[in-house]
N, C-alpha and C positions, 0 to 999 in steps of 0.2 A: 504494500499500499504506499502511495505516495502523499505526503502531507505537504498542501500550499495553500495560499490565501486565495488563488484562482487557478481553477484546474479547467482548461480548454475542453476536456471531455466531458465534463458535467453540465456546463450551461456556456452559454454565448458571453462574450466580452459586453455586448451591450446590455445583457440582462443582469449580469454583474454588477455593472456601473449604475444602472436603474435601481438595484436593490441596496448597494453599499453607500453611494453618495449621499442620499438623504439622512441616512444613520449616522454617517460621519459629520454632516453638517449640523445635525442636532447635537452631537457630542462636543462639538468646537463651540458651539454656543453656549453650551451649558458651561463648559471650561471659561469663557471669557467674560461671563456674567458676574463672577465673584459671590453668588449667592446659590445655595443648593436646597431645594426643598424636598424633605422627607416626610413621608406618612408617619402620624403618631396618632393614636387613640381614633378619634373621630375627625382629626383634622390634620393639619401639616405643621412641621417646624422647619423654619428657616435658617439655614446655618450661614454665616457670612464669613468674608475674610477681609473686611473692611477695617484699615489699620486704626482708625479712631476708637474701635471697640475692644481692641486686643487687651488693653489694661482694664476695662471694665468688665467683661465676662468672657474668660478664656479657660479653655480646658484642653490641654496638649496643643492640638492643631485646630480645634473647633472654636469659633468665636460667634457669641450672640449678641444681637442688639438688646439693649435692656427691656424694651416693649416685648421682645420675644421670650426673654427669660421669664418675664410675668406671665406670659400666655402659658408657656410649659407648666409654671408652677401651680396655676389655676387648673390646668387639666390633669396633673398628676395627682395634685392631692384631692381634687374633686372626684377622681374617677372611683366609683363604687365596686367593691369587693364583695361578693356573697358569701354569707355565714353559713351557708347550707352545706351539708356534707358534699364532697366533691372527690373525684380520682385524682391520682398524681398527675395524670396527663392533663386535666382541667386545670389544676394549679399552676402547671409549667405554662399554659396557653395564657392565662390570667397574666401571670407574672412577666412573661415574655414580651405581652402587649403593653405593660406599663413602663417598661425600662425606656429611658428616653435616648433616641438615636444617639451615638458618639459619647454619650456619657456613662457614668458608673452605675453598676449593679453589683452587689456583694452578696453571696448566697452562702447558707452553711446550714449542717444537720447535726442534732445531738440524739443519740439512742438514750432512752429512758431505761430504768431498771424494770419497768413492768413490760417491755418488749414495744413500747410505742415510740414514735420518732418525732421531734420537734424539727421544723423546716422553717428557717428565717431567711427572708429576702429583704435587703436595703436597698432602697433606691436613691440616688443623688439627686436632688433637687438644684438644678442646675443655677449657679452665681446667686444663691440665697443661703448659703451656709446652713443648711439643714437636709435631714433625709427622712424619707417616710419608710417605715420598717412595717412588714407583715410577719405574723408568726402563725404557722399552721401546726396543728397536732393530729396525729394521725396513728394508724396501725393498718398494715398491708397497703391496700389500695384506696383506704377510705381516709380523707383529711378533712378538717373543718378549721377555719380561720378563727383564731382565739385572741388575737389582738392585732392592731392596726394604729401605730403611733406616728408622730411626727416629732423629731427632735434636733436641737440645735448642734451643729458641728464648728461653730464658731471657735472653738477651741480644738485643734487639731487631734488632739488626744481623746477627745470625747466621741467614741465609735463603738458600737455595741460590739464586745469581744466574746462573751458567752452568754446563754441564757440557761436559767433552771426554773422548772416548773415545781412548784411546792403546793400542792391541792389546788386551790382555786387561785392562786398568787403567782405572778411571773416576776423573776428577779432577773433584770438585765445588768450585767456587769458591763461598765462603760469604759473597760480597758484602762490605759495608762491614767487617766484622770482620776482614778480610785472611786469614782462614784458609782452608786448603785441606784437604779430606777426600779422601784416595786409596783407593779400594777396589778389590779383583777384581771382574770382572763373573762372574755365573753363569757 
């Protein structure tokens, strides 16, 4: 088998040009615009490469305009998560949809002595020094949301490092800050 961008035996040169040139023009236009629109929840997120925003809201190579960061915050924090029993696949689908494109998502799991499992998903709220955390409890293929919280990350050391379930109370170990956040489970 021969690999080539254009193979004269499979299609005419005219057909190849008709198919590829419009696509190439679209790609070039997108590269020149400086903005990239990505689907997110029920809308879109616009990433920018405009220099005036680099010091305002930047994550690695991703830049957001302040208004776009506010929009994402409203969308992420306002997105409902069902408290009904669900499969692990449904949990993954929901949490994958909530992750903001080009920004952070941290996940972790803890096996409990009774054989059940805690699953923690932490979503970065871009440029807002806060995170949304979802904690699921389950056994086998059945999971249920037991906590949904938003917490400040203005101190870099304040990040959930460990979670302990004690009866109907959840103890979040906030890592290097030495803080603990204790909340009731739903």
